[in-house]
C-alpha positions as CSV (number, residue, x, y, z in Angstrom):
1,M,167.1,-121.5,-33.1
2,E,168.7,-122.7,-36.3
3,N,172.0,-124.6,-36.0
4,I,172.2,-124.1,-32.3
5,P,172.3,-127.1,-29.9
6,V,169.2,-127.7,-27.7
7,T,171.4,-127.3,-24.6
8,P,174.7,-125.5,-24.3
9,F,177.7,-127.8,-23.9
10,N,181.1,-127.3,-22.5
11,A,183.7,-126.3,-25.1
12,R,186.1,-129.2,-24.4
13,K,187.2,-132.4,-26.1
14,G,186.0,-135.6,-24.6
15,K,188.0,-138.8,-24.6
16,F,185.1,-140.7,-26.1
17,L,182.1,-139.6,-28.2
18,K,179.8,-141.2,-25.6
19,Q,180.7,-138.6,-23.1
20,V,178.7,-136.1,-25.1
21,D,174.9,-136.4,-24.6
22,P,173.3,-136.9,-28.0
23,A,170.2,-135.1,-26.8
24,Q,172.2,-131.9,-27.0
25,F,172.4,-132.1,-30.8
26,E,169.0,-133.6,-31.6
27,N,168.0,-130.7,-33.8
28,I,171.2,-130.8,-35.8
29,Q,171.1,-133.0,-39.0
30,K,173.3,-136.1,-38.8
31,V,175.5,-136.3,-41.9
32,A,177.7,-139.3,-42.7
33,R,181.4,-138.8,-43.3
34,K,182.5,-138.4,-46.9
35,I,184.3,-141.3,-48.4
36,M,187.7,-140.4,-49.7
37,P,187.9,-141.1,-53.5
38,E,190.6,-143.5,-54.5
39,L,192.2,-145.0,-57.6
40,S,190.7,-148.2,-58.7
41,S,192.6,-151.5,-58.3
42,A,193.4,-151.6,-62.0
43,Q,194.8,-148.0,-61.9
44,R,196.9,-148.8,-58.9
45,E,198.5,-151.8,-60.7
46,Q,199.6,-149.5,-63.6
47,S,201.2,-146.6,-61.7
48,F,202.8,-145.5,-58.5
49,A,200.5,-142.5,-58.2
50,E,198.9,-141.4,-54.9
51,V,196.1,-143.8,-54.1
52,E,193.9,-141.3,-52.3
53,L,192.7,-138.6,-54.7
54,G,191.6,-136.1,-52.1
55,F,188.4,-134.0,-51.8
56,D,187.5,-131.1,-54.1
57,N,186.7,-127.8,-52.4
58,A,183.0,-128.4,-52.1
59,E,183.6,-131.9,-50.5
60,A,186.2,-130.6,-48.2
61,M,184.0,-127.8,-46.9
62,A,181.1,-130.2,-46.5
63,E,183.2,-132.6,-44.5
64,A,184.6,-129.8,-42.3
65,A,181.1,-128.5,-41.6
66,R,180.4,-131.7,-39.7
67,C,182.9,-130.8,-36.9
68,L,181.2,-129.8,-33.7
69,E,184.3,-127.9,-32.4
70,C,184.0,-124.1,-32.4
71,G,186.2,-122.2,-34.8
72,C,186.5,-118.5,-35.4
73,Q,187.8,-116.5,-38.4
74,A,189.5,-114.2,-36.0
75,N,191.5,-116.9,-34.3
76,T,194.8,-115.4,-35.4
77,N,193.7,-111.8,-35.0
78,C,191.5,-111.6,-31.9
79,D,192.0,-108.4,-29.9
80,L,189.9,-109.8,-27.0
81,R,192.3,-112.7,-26.5
82,D,195.4,-110.5,-27.0
83,Y,194.3,-107.9,-24.5
84,S,193.2,-110.6,-22.0
85,T,196.8,-112.0,-22.2
86,E,198.4,-108.6,-22.0
87,Y,196.5,-107.4,-19.0
88,G,196.5,-110.7,-17.2
89,A,192.7,-111.2,-17.1
90,N,191.6,-113.8,-14.6
91,Q,190.2,-117.0,-15.9
92,T,188.1,-119.4,-13.9
93,N,188.4,-123.1,-14.7
94,I,185.2,-125.0,-13.8
95,E,185.7,-128.6,-12.9
96,I,182.9,-130.7,-14.3
97,K,182.7,-134.2,-13.0
98,S,179.2,-135.2,-13.9
99,D,176.2,-134.2,-15.9
100,C,174.7,-132.7,-12.8
101,D,177.6,-130.2,-12.6
102,W,177.0,-129.1,-16.2
103,Q,173.3,-128.9,-15.7
104,A,173.8,-126.5,-12.7
105,I,176.0,-124.3,-14.9
106,R,173.5,-124.4,-17.7
107,N,170.7,-123.3,-15.4
108,S,172.7,-120.4,-14.1
109,D,173.7,-119.2,-17.6
110,T,171.4,-116.4,-18.6
111,R,173.1,-115.6,-21.9
112,Q,171.1,-115.5,-25.1
113,K,171.9,-117.7,-28.0
114,F,171.8,-116.1,-31.4
115,S,171.5,-117.4,-35.0
116,V,174.2,-116.3,-37.3
117,D,173.0,-113.4,-39.5
118,N,174.3,-114.1,-43.0
119,S,171.4,-112.3,-44.7
120,S,173.6,-109.7,-46.4
121,E,175.9,-110.1,-49.4
122,F,179.2,-109.4,-47.8
123,I,179.1,-109.2,-44.0
124,V,178.3,-112.1,-41.6
125,F,177.2,-111.2,-38.1
126,D,177.6,-113.8,-35.4
127,A,176.3,-112.2,-32.2
128,N,177.4,-115.1,-30.1
129,R,181.0,-113.8,-30.5
130,C,180.0,-110.2,-29.7
131,I,181.4,-108.7,-26.4
132,S,179.2,-105.5,-26.6
133,C,182.3,-103.3,-26.9
134,G,180.3,-100.9,-29.1
135,Q,183.1,-100.2,-31.6
136,C,180.9,-101.3,-34.6
137,V,178.1,-99.0,-33.4
138,Q,180.5,-96.1,-33.0
139,A,182.0,-96.7,-36.4
140,C,178.6,-96.9,-38.0
141,R,177.1,-93.9,-36.2
142,E,180.0,-91.5,-35.6
143,Q,182.6,-92.3,-38.4
144,S,180.7,-93.4,-41.4
145,V,177.5,-91.7,-40.1
146,H,175.2,-94.3,-41.6
147,G,173.4,-94.7,-38.3
148,V,172.3,-98.3,-39.0
149,L,173.7,-100.1,-36.0
150,S,172.6,-99.4,-32.5
151,F,172.4,-101.2,-29.2
152,M,168.9,-102.4,-28.4
153,S,167.3,-103.3,-25.0
154,N,166.2,-106.8,-24.4
155,K,163.0,-105.8,-22.7
156,D,161.2,-103.2,-24.8
157,G,163.2,-102.9,-28.0
158,R,164.1,-99.3,-27.5
159,P,167.7,-98.0,-28.0
160,A,169.8,-98.7,-24.9
161,S,172.2,-96.2,-23.4
162,R,174.3,-99.1,-22.3
163,P,174.8,-102.4,-24.2
164,E,172.3,-104.6,-22.6
165,C,172.1,-106.7,-25.7
166,R,174.0,-107.2,-29.0
167,P,174.0,-104.6,-31.8
168,N,170.9,-104.6,-34.0
169,F,170.1,-103.2,-37.4
170,G,166.8,-101.4,-36.7
171,P,164.1,-100.9,-34.1
172,N,162.4,-104.1,-35.1
173,Q,165.4,-106.4,-34.6
174,T,165.9,-106.4,-38.4
175,L,168.4,-108.7,-40.0
176,M,171.3,-107.0,-41.7
177,G,170.1,-107.9,-45.2
178,G,166.8,-106.2,-44.6
179,S,168.2,-103.1,-43.0
180,A,169.5,-99.8,-44.4
181,C,173.1,-101.2,-44.1
182,V,175.2,-100.1,-47.1
183,Q,177.8,-102.8,-46.6
184,C,180.7,-100.3,-46.1
185,G,182.4,-102.8,-43.8
186,A,183.5,-100.3,-41.2
187,C,182.1,-102.7,-38.5
188,I,184.3,-105.5,-39.8
189,Q,187.4,-103.3,-39.6
190,V,186.9,-102.4,-36.0
191,C,185.4,-105.6,-34.6
192,P,187.9,-107.1,-32.1
193,T,186.5,-110.7,-31.9
194,G,185.2,-111.8,-35.3
195,A,181.6,-111.1,-34.6
196,M,181.5,-109.0,-37.8
197,M,183.3,-110.8,-40.5
198,D,183.8,-110.7,-44.3
199,G,181.4,-113.4,-45.5
200,R,183.6,-114.2,-48.5
201,D,186.7,-114.9,-46.4
202,R,185.4,-117.6,-44.1
203,A,188.0,-120.0,-42.7
204,Q,189.0,-121.2,-39.3
205,G,192.4,-122.2,-37.9
206,R,194.3,-120.5,-40.6
207,I,197.7,-119.0,-39.9
208,E,197.9,-115.5,-41.5
209,N,200.9,-114.9,-43.7
210,L,199.7,-112.1,-45.8
211,K,201.6,-109.3,-47.6
212,I,200.1,-105.8,-47.0
213,V,200.1,-103.7,-50.1
214,D,199.0,-100.1,-49.9
215,T,197.4,-98.5,-52.9
216,I,194.6,-96.1,-54.0
217,C,191.1,-97.2,-54.8
218,T,190.3,-97.0,-58.5
219,Y,186.5,-96.6,-58.4
220,C,185.8,-92.9,-58.1
221,G,187.6,-89.6,-57.8
222,V,187.9,-89.5,-54.0
223,G,191.2,-91.3,-53.9
224,C,190.8,-93.5,-50.8
225,K,193.9,-95.3,-49.5
226,V,193.3,-99.1,-49.3
227,S,195.5,-101.7,-47.7
228,M,195.2,-105.0,-49.6
229,H,196.1,-108.2,-47.6
230,V,197.5,-110.5,-50.3
231,D,198.1,-114.2,-50.1
232,E,201.1,-114.4,-52.4
233,D,201.1,-118.2,-52.4
234,A,197.5,-118.3,-53.8
235,N,198.0,-115.1,-55.8
236,Q,194.8,-113.7,-54.2
237,I,193.7,-110.6,-52.4
238,R,192.1,-112.1,-49.3
239,Y,190.6,-108.9,-47.9
240,V,190.9,-105.1,-47.9
241,K,191.1,-102.5,-45.1
242,G,190.8,-98.8,-45.2
243,G,194.2,-97.1,-45.1
244,D,195.2,-94.4,-42.7
245,S,195.0,-91.4,-45.0
246,P,193.7,-87.9,-44.5
247,V,191.3,-88.6,-47.5
248,N,189.4,-91.5,-46.1
249,E,190.7,-91.9,-42.5
250,G,190.2,-95.7,-42.6
251,M,186.8,-95.5,-44.2
252,L,185.8,-97.3,-47.4
253,C,182.6,-97.8,-49.3
254,V,181.2,-101.2,-50.4
255,K,183.1,-101.0,-53.7
256,G,186.4,-100.1,-52.2
257,R,186.2,-102.8,-49.5
258,F,184.7,-105.7,-51.4
259,G,184.9,-104.8,-55.1
260,F,188.2,-106.4,-56.1
261,D,187.1,-109.7,-57.6
262,F,187.7,-108.4,-61.1
263,I,191.5,-108.6,-60.4
264,G,191.4,-112.4,-60.4
265,S,188.6,-112.7,-63.0
266,D,188.8,-115.4,-65.6
267,E,187.6,-112.9,-68.2
268,R,190.7,-110.8,-68.0
269,L,192.7,-110.8,-71.2
270,T,196.1,-112.4,-70.8
271,T,197.3,-112.0,-74.4
272,P,196.6,-109.6,-77.3
273,L,193.8,-110.5,-79.7
274,I,194.0,-109.9,-83.5
275,R,190.9,-110.2,-85.7
276,K,191.6,-112.9,-88.3
277,D,188.9,-114.3,-90.6
278,G,186.3,-112.3,-88.7
279,W,187.3,-113.7,-85.3
280,L,189.5,-112.2,-82.5
281,Q,192.4,-114.7,-82.1
282,P,195.3,-114.7,-79.6
283,A,198.6,-113.3,-80.8
284,S,202.0,-112.4,-79.4
285,W,202.9,-108.9,-78.3
286,E,205.4,-108.6,-81.0
287,E,202.9,-109.4,-83.7
288,A,200.3,-107.0,-82.2
289,I,202.7,-104.1,-81.8
290,E,204.0,-104.6,-85.4
291,L,200.5,-104.6,-86.8
292,V,199.4,-101.5,-84.9
293,A,202.6,-99.6,-85.9
294,S,202.2,-100.6,-89.6
295,K,198.5,-99.6,-89.7
296,F,199.1,-96.2,-88.1
297,T,202.1,-95.5,-90.3
298,S,200.1,-96.4,-93.4
299,I,197.1,-94.2,-92.5
300,K,199.4,-91.2,-91.6
301,Q,201.3,-91.5,-94.9
302,S,198.1,-91.8,-96.9
303,F,195.8,-89.4,-95.2
304,G,197.8,-87.3,-92.8
305,G,198.1,-87.2,-89.0
306,N,194.6,-85.8,-88.5
307,A,193.1,-89.0,-89.9
308,L,194.3,-90.6,-86.6
309,A,193.0,-90.0,-83.0
310,G,193.3,-91.3,-79.5
311,F,191.1,-91.7,-76.5
312,S,193.0,-91.5,-73.2
313,S,191.7,-92.8,-69.9
314,A,190.5,-91.3,-66.6
315,K,191.2,-94.6,-65.0
316,T,194.9,-94.8,-65.6
317,T,197.8,-93.0,-64.0
318,N,199.2,-89.5,-64.7
319,E,202.3,-91.2,-66.2
320,D,200.2,-93.2,-68.6
321,N,198.1,-90.2,-69.7
322,Y,201.2,-88.1,-70.2
323,A,202.9,-90.7,-72.3
324,F,199.7,-91.3,-74.3
325,Q,199.0,-87.7,-75.3
326,K,202.7,-87.3,-76.1
327,F,202.6,-90.3,-78.4
328,V,199.5,-89.0,-80.2
329,R,201.0,-85.6,-80.7
330,R,204.6,-86.5,-81.4
331,E,204.3,-89.8,-83.3
332,L,200.9,-89.7,-84.8
333,G,201.1,-86.0,-85.5
334,T,197.7,-84.8,-84.3
335,N,196.0,-83.1,-81.4
336,N,192.9,-85.4,-81.8
337,V,193.3,-86.7,-78.2
338,D,190.5,-86.6,-75.6
339,H,189.0,-88.7,-72.8
340,C,185.7,-89.2,-71.0
341,A,185.8,-85.9,-69.1
342,R,184.4,-84.5,-72.3
343,L,181.1,-86.2,-71.4
344,C,181.1,-85.4,-67.7
345,H,183.3,-82.6,-66.4
346,A,184.3,-80.6,-69.5
347,S,182.2,-77.7,-68.2
348,T,184.1,-77.8,-65.0
349,V,187.4,-77.4,-66.8
350,T,186.2,-74.6,-69.0
351,G,184.1,-72.9,-66.4
352,L,186.7,-72.9,-63.6
353,E,189.5,-72.1,-65.9
354,A,187.7,-69.1,-67.2
355,S,186.8,-68.0,-63.6
356,L,189.8,-69.0,-61.6
357,G,192.5,-70.0,-64.1
358,S,192.5,-73.7,-63.2
359,G,189.8,-76.4,-63.8
360,A,190.5,-78.2,-60.5
361,M,189.0,-78.7,-57.0
362,T,190.2,-75.7,-55.0
363,N,190.2,-77.4,-51.5
364,D,191.3,-80.7,-50.1
365,I,189.0,-83.2,-48.5
366,P,190.3,-82.8,-44.9
367,S,189.2,-79.2,-45.0
368,I,185.5,-80.2,-45.0
369,K,185.4,-80.3,-41.2
370,H,186.4,-76.6,-41.2
371,S,183.4,-75.4,-43.2
372,D,180.7,-73.4,-41.5
373,V,178.2,-74.0,-44.4
374,I,178.3,-76.8,-47.0
375,F,176.3,-76.3,-50.2
376,V,175.7,-79.5,-52.2
377,I,174.1,-79.1,-55.6
378,G,173.7,-81.5,-58.5
379,S,175.4,-84.4,-56.6
380,D,174.0,-87.6,-55.1
381,T,177.0,-87.6,-52.9
382,T,176.1,-90.6,-50.7
383,A,175.6,-92.8,-53.8
384,A,178.4,-91.6,-56.0
385,H,181.1,-90.4,-53.5
386,P,180.2,-92.1,-50.2
387,I,183.4,-91.1,-48.3
388,I,182.9,-87.4,-49.2
389,A,179.3,-87.8,-47.9
390,S,180.6,-89.3,-44.6
391,H,183.0,-86.4,-44.2
392,I,180.1,-83.9,-44.8
393,K,177.9,-85.7,-42.3
394,Q,180.7,-85.7,-39.8
395,A,181.1,-81.9,-40.3
396,V,177.4,-81.5,-39.6
397,R,177.2,-84.0,-36.7
398,H,180.5,-83.2,-34.9
399,H,181.5,-79.7,-36.0
400,G,178.2,-77.8,-36.3
401,A,178.4,-77.2,-40.0
402,R,175.1,-76.2,-41.7
403,L,174.2,-78.2,-44.8
404,I,172.2,-76.9,-47.8
405,V,171.1,-79.3,-50.5
406,A,169.7,-78.3,-53.9
407,D,168.7,-81.2,-56.1
408,P,165.6,-82.2,-58.1
409,K,165.8,-85.6,-56.4
410,R,165.6,-85.9,-52.7
411,I,169.0,-87.5,-52.0
412,E,170.2,-89.1,-48.7
413,L,172.1,-86.0,-47.6
414,A,168.8,-84.1,-47.5
415,D,168.0,-85.9,-44.3
416,H,170.9,-84.2,-42.7
417,A,170.3,-80.7,-44.2
418,E,169.1,-77.6,-42.6
419,L,167.6,-76.6,-45.9
420,Y,166.7,-78.8,-48.8
421,M,165.4,-77.3,-52.1
422,A,164.2,-79.3,-55.1
423,Q,164.7,-77.0,-58.1
424,R,163.3,-77.8,-61.5
425,P,165.9,-79.4,-63.7
426,G,167.9,-76.9,-65.7
427,T,167.2,-73.9,-63.5
428,D,170.5,-73.9,-61.6
429,V,171.8,-70.6,-63.0
430,M,168.5,-68.9,-62.1
431,L,168.7,-70.2,-58.6
432,I,172.3,-69.2,-58.0
433,N,171.9,-65.8,-59.6
434,G,168.8,-65.1,-57.5
435,V,170.8,-66.0,-54.4
436,M,173.6,-63.6,-55.4
437,Q,171.0,-60.8,-55.9
438,Q,169.8,-61.2,-52.3
439,I,173.3,-61.4,-51.0
440,I,174.2,-58.1,-52.7
441,K,170.9,-56.4,-51.8
442,N,171.5,-57.2,-48.1
443,G,175.2,-56.3,-48.1
444,W,176.3,-59.8,-47.2
445,Y,179.1,-59.9,-49.8
446,D,182.8,-59.5,-49.1
447,M,183.7,-56.1,-50.7
448,E,187.2,-56.1,-49.3
449,Y,188.0,-59.5,-50.8
450,I,186.4,-58.4,-54.1
451,E,188.5,-55.2,-54.4
452,E,191.7,-57.1,-53.6
453,R,191.3,-60.3,-55.6
454,V,188.4,-60.2,-58.1
455,D,187.9,-58.6,-61.5
456,G,184.6,-58.0,-63.3
457,F,182.4,-57.2,-60.3
458,D,180.6,-54.4,-62.1
459,T,179.7,-56.8,-64.9
460,L,178.3,-59.3,-62.4
461,L,176.3,-56.6,-60.7
462,Q,174.8,-55.5,-64.0
463,E,173.7,-59.1,-64.7
464,V,172.4,-60.5,-61.3
465,M,170.7,-57.3,-60.2
466,S,168.4,-57.5,-63.1
467,P,164.7,-57.7,-62.2
468,S,164.7,-61.1,-63.9
469,Y,166.4,-62.5,-60.8
470,A,164.0,-61.0,-58.3
471,L,162.7,-63.5,-55.7
472,D,159.2,-63.9,-57.2
473,K,160.7,-64.5,-60.7
474,V,163.2,-67.1,-59.3
475,E,160.4,-68.8,-57.4
476,L,158.3,-69.0,-60.6
477,V,161.1,-70.5,-62.7
478,T,162.8,-72.8,-60.2
479,G,159.8,-73.9,-58.2
480,I,161.5,-73.1,-54.9
481,K,159.7,-70.9,-52.4
482,A,161.0,-67.3,-52.2
483,E,161.6,-67.6,-48.4
484,D,163.8,-70.7,-48.9
485,I,165.9,-68.8,-51.6
486,F,166.2,-65.9,-49.2
487,A,167.2,-68.3,-46.3
488,M,169.9,-69.9,-48.5
489,A,171.2,-66.4,-49.4
490,R,171.3,-65.4,-45.8
491,T,173.0,-68.6,-44.6
492,I,175.7,-68.4,-47.3
493,G,176.2,-64.7,-47.2
494,T,176.6,-64.5,-43.4
495,A,178.8,-67.5,-43.0
496,N,182.6,-67.2,-42.6
497,R,183.4,-70.3,-44.7
498,T,181.1,-71.9,-47.3
499,A,182.2,-74.8,-49.4
500,V,180.3,-75.9,-52.6
501,Y,180.3,-79.5,-53.8
502,Y,178.8,-80.5,-57.1
503,A,178.9,-83.2,-59.7
504,M,177.4,-84.1,-63.0
505,G,174.0,-82.7,-62.0
506,I,175.6,-79.4,-62.7
507,T,177.9,-80.2,-65.6
508,Q,175.8,-82.4,-67.8
509,H,173.6,-79.7,-69.2
510,T,173.7,-77.6,-72.3
511,T,174.2,-74.8,-69.8
512,G,176.9,-76.7,-67.8
513,H,179.6,-74.1,-68.4
514,D,177.2,-71.3,-67.2
515,N,176.3,-73.4,-64.1
516,V,179.9,-73.7,-63.1
517,R,180.6,-70.0,-63.8
518,S,177.6,-69.1,-61.6
519,I,179.0,-71.2,-58.7
520,A,182.4,-69.6,-59.1
521,N,180.8,-66.1,-59.1
522,L,178.9,-67.0,-55.9
523,Q,182.0,-68.1,-54.1
524,M,184.1,-65.2,-55.2
525,L,181.3,-62.8,-54.2
526,C,181.4,-64.1,-50.6
527,G,185.2,-64.4,-50.4
528,N,185.2,-68.2,-50.2
529,I,188.0,-69.0,-52.6
530,G,191.5,-69.5,-51.1
531,I,190.4,-70.2,-47.6
532,E,190.3,-73.5,-45.6
533,G,186.8,-74.9,-45.4
534,G,185.6,-73.0,-48.5
535,G,186.1,-73.3,-52.2
536,I,184.6,-75.0,-55.2
537,N,184.8,-78.7,-55.2
538,P,183.8,-80.7,-58.3
539,L,183.4,-84.4,-57.5
540,R,184.8,-86.5,-60.3
541,G,183.3,-89.8,-61.4
542,Q,186.3,-91.8,-62.4
543,S,189.5,-92.2,-60.4
544,N,191.8,-89.9,-62.4
545,V,189.7,-87.4,-64.4
546,Q,191.7,-84.6,-62.9
547,G,195.0,-86.2,-63.7
548,A,194.0,-86.9,-67.3
549,C,193.1,-83.3,-67.8
550,D,196.2,-82.0,-66.0
551,M,198.5,-84.3,-68.2
552,G,197.1,-82.8,-71.4
553,A,194.7,-85.5,-72.6
554,L,192.7,-82.7,-74.2
555,P,192.6,-81.6,-77.8
556,N,193.4,-77.9,-77.0
557,N,195.9,-78.3,-74.1
558,F,199.4,-79.5,-73.6
559,P,200.2,-80.7,-70.1
560,G,199.4,-78.1,-67.5
561,Y,196.6,-76.6,-69.6
562,Q,199.1,-74.8,-71.8
563,K,197.4,-74.0,-75.1
564,V,198.5,-75.9,-78.2
565,Y,197.9,-72.8,-80.4
566,N,200.2,-70.6,-78.3
567,P,203.4,-70.1,-80.3
568,L,205.7,-69.9,-77.2
569,V,204.1,-73.0,-75.6
570,H,204.3,-74.9,-78.9
571,Q,208.0,-74.0,-79.3
572,K,208.8,-75.1,-75.8
573,F,207.2,-78.5,-76.2
574,A,208.7,-78.9,-79.7
575,I,212.2,-78.5,-78.2
576,E,211.6,-80.6,-75.1
577,W,210.1,-83.5,-77.1
578,D,212.5,-83.1,-80.1
579,A,209.5,-82.8,-82.4
580,P,209.7,-79.7,-84.6
581,N,206.5,-80.8,-86.5
582,L,204.1,-80.8,-83.6
583,P,200.6,-79.9,-84.8
584,T,199.5,-76.3,-83.9
585,E,195.8,-76.5,-84.5
586,T,193.2,-77.6,-81.8
587,G,192.2,-81.2,-82.3
588,L,188.8,-82.8,-82.3
589,T,186.9,-83.5,-79.2
590,L,185.7,-87.0,-78.2
591,T,182.2,-86.5,-79.8
592,E,183.7,-84.9,-82.9
593,I,186.1,-87.8,-83.3
594,I,183.2,-90.2,-83.4
595,D,181.4,-88.1,-86.0
596,A,184.6,-87.8,-88.1
597,A,185.1,-91.6,-87.9
598,C,181.5,-92.1,-89.2
599,K,182.4,-89.8,-92.2
600,R,185.7,-91.7,-92.8
601,E,187.7,-88.5,-91.9
602,V,189.2,-90.3,-88.9
603,R,190.5,-93.7,-90.1
604,G,192.5,-94.9,-87.1
605,L,191.6,-94.7,-83.4
606,Y,193.8,-95.7,-80.4
607,V,191.7,-96.4,-77.3
608,M,193.5,-96.7,-74.0
609,G,191.5,-98.0,-71.0
610,E,188.1,-96.7,-72.2
611,N,184.8,-98.4,-73.1
612,L,183.1,-96.8,-76.0
613,C,180.0,-99.1,-75.9
């Protein structure tokens, strides 16, 4: 096999190279030593500089690769070695006096030798270091619930109940790069010996002196805790582990674990740029701030505050968003402030606010395991929110939850669902209202809950009990079989706790607001709001969409969804901000700001942490 000696050799240093039989390495290419670059004689005569110039990174790595001594990336963090020491494991030293002794040992050694699997982008698997502990298999199958890794039998290739062989990535002994592995890295985090390693952090014999910095992943709205292991001397993040948080419980997706190269990117701006003579040129902070202040002041004095606008960011912190909207309203004198939620989850904010009084997720992530039924609609959860998908699959696998998936595209979660329905795009209201009609007809709704906590039930009855939502009509419009619609209604209606998870497959429609209202009506009808394991759970795309909305980065809301046109609210903020001239009219939305800019009605735009292209 590639890069493996013809015959095994004892891992020991010999006094002389001749003690090592060359035949053992006949299939390994012989490479001459690198010649150390040096100053020329003329250069040495003119200076006292170091004569040897040293190798560059590529040369040093090439020279190190010649070494025949084994080295492991886990040499400073090997649980196997630590536990062996702690529990006093017996070690047998074999005295080898001749080649015959070693030949006898070799003949009795039945262990397989494996090629290193570096076929995937981020993870390297060296099965020669594997001790068959099964932690990677358990993490893959039970925690992340990807089910890619399994133990395979040497003899017939079938899954083994006991680890007779090393972990494999499929029934055909597939390499990792050709398997269904999503590179989440859970196997790396639990591997005790360095068999599973980060392929981008490959070094041997290095003493770890890293600072651990806990933070929150910035990629999606799940909010996973990550522990960054930072080399302060090199100003570099060496690797990332999943933090111990109720949100992700140590799990991470491929982005959260490996997607941090941008932090040290050479393309990051290190200084402000001002366009001069048609080109963006570096400038000082003082110059940039003075220019922005003078331009905004000039526009406000000439055209009024509403000729200015600001785009806040769903990728920045609550504090940043609060300060930004306050600046736009207090200093620029306009409510023309918005952010990207306008294009993704605006219907969530308006729909849930109208139904529940708050445009936010009603339940926390740890409550997923308490759900009896989980209904996923309009969300490719595994692709967009992988950790949520793992929690859902855990609930199905370990806690007996029943999963319903409704999506025009067959998503990965459908493989774990009790019921999968592919409705025609744009027919979500028809489907949900048809389900509610069947729940009401069969008496599966929670009348006690409705009487105590819900208003407008009679109006809902009048709407959803219309013949337009009969099973045959719903089947005709949605393309879903009537028996599947009835089965969904029975499953949700008879369950104690049903949770709904949705994303932009629900919101990014002309009927997005109505889609969200229908989901809210369904959950209130069955008494699933305000209980653990229930609720309405919109899955946000960017890391702080919810915070940007909560902090008032919206044209009609102050922080806390307090309306800008409410006189009492306006007076409160005017006093607190010492700004008696705060604008009272609702500002322009993101799309309206773009249109107004094209018409020269908006002449100045402050963009914070957004990409308009």
